C-alpha positions, 0 to 999 in steps of 0.5 A: 623484519621487526615485529613492530613492522610486521604488525604495521603491514598486517594492520594496513592489509586488514584495513585495505580488505575492510574498505573493499568489503564495505565498498563492495557490500554498499554497492550490492545494497545499492543495486538492490535498492535500485532494482526494487524501484521497478516493482509493479503497483498493486492490482486490487480490483473488484466488481464485474465492470459490465459497462467498462467504468472504473472507479479508483481510490487512492487511500490511507488506512489511517486517514480519518477522512478515508475512514469516513468515506469507507462505508459510503464507498463500500455501499456504492461498490455494492450497488454497482458491483455488476456495472463498474470496477472498483480499484483501491491503491495504497497511498499512505501519508507517512509524514503525518500518519505514523502507522499508515504504511504499516497498515498498508503492509498488513493489507498487502500481506493479507493480499498474498494469502488471498485475503486483500479486501477482508483485511482492507475492511477490518483495517477501516472497521477497526481504524480507532483501535490501532491508529495510535498504537506504538506498535500496531502489529499485534492488532493486524495479527488479531485480524489475520487470525480472525480471517483464519490466515496463518499468522507466521506466514502473515508476519513473514510477508508483513516484513518482506521487501515484496510487500514494501516494494508494492506499496512504494510503487503505489505511492510512486504512481500517486506521486506521479499524479500529483496526489497529495491528500486522501482519499483521491478518487478517479473515475474513468481516468479523471479526478473527481472529489465527491462529497461522502454521500452515496447520491454524490457518487451516484450522480458521477457514476451514472453520468460515466456509465451513460457516456461510456454506454450511451445509455 
């Protein structure tokens, strides 16, 4: 057998195993991707909910309108804290807001360390600092540090599939409802869109409480 012929045989064997490995690797990657689509959405709820009424916001941390609504919603939740539940659901508008998904990752990373609402507040309160940044992570690390979080653990969680999957599950939830803008609110399962005043929320929440409790 000539050395030239032997070289051809070796080359064929190498190519064969290369194709097999590539196919096997892609198959494994596909299975991993399909599995993560079954991740559960987030469950960020505050309030005591004595009346059983729930206010839900699908929000985007980069959205300027969400930023305008933030102090109003904060005041409403404080006012009705004992009476209602308030839930925040991630819905970053990634096609128009370059850092929205990253900010949601920061909130979810903080959530894994027990500080979701604290990071949620800092992201909105400091929205103007990071929205235009080409790399917002240094800002998020500063916020994590100010909350007393371990920044190494925070960054590891920030980059994790676990965090990404939760956000994607939230987005799937919003997409299934046909949501295409933020903030979008639901009050006891019915979509509402009050103007950004506490009185507008008061009217709707009081009506929902009355309907729920008969009072």
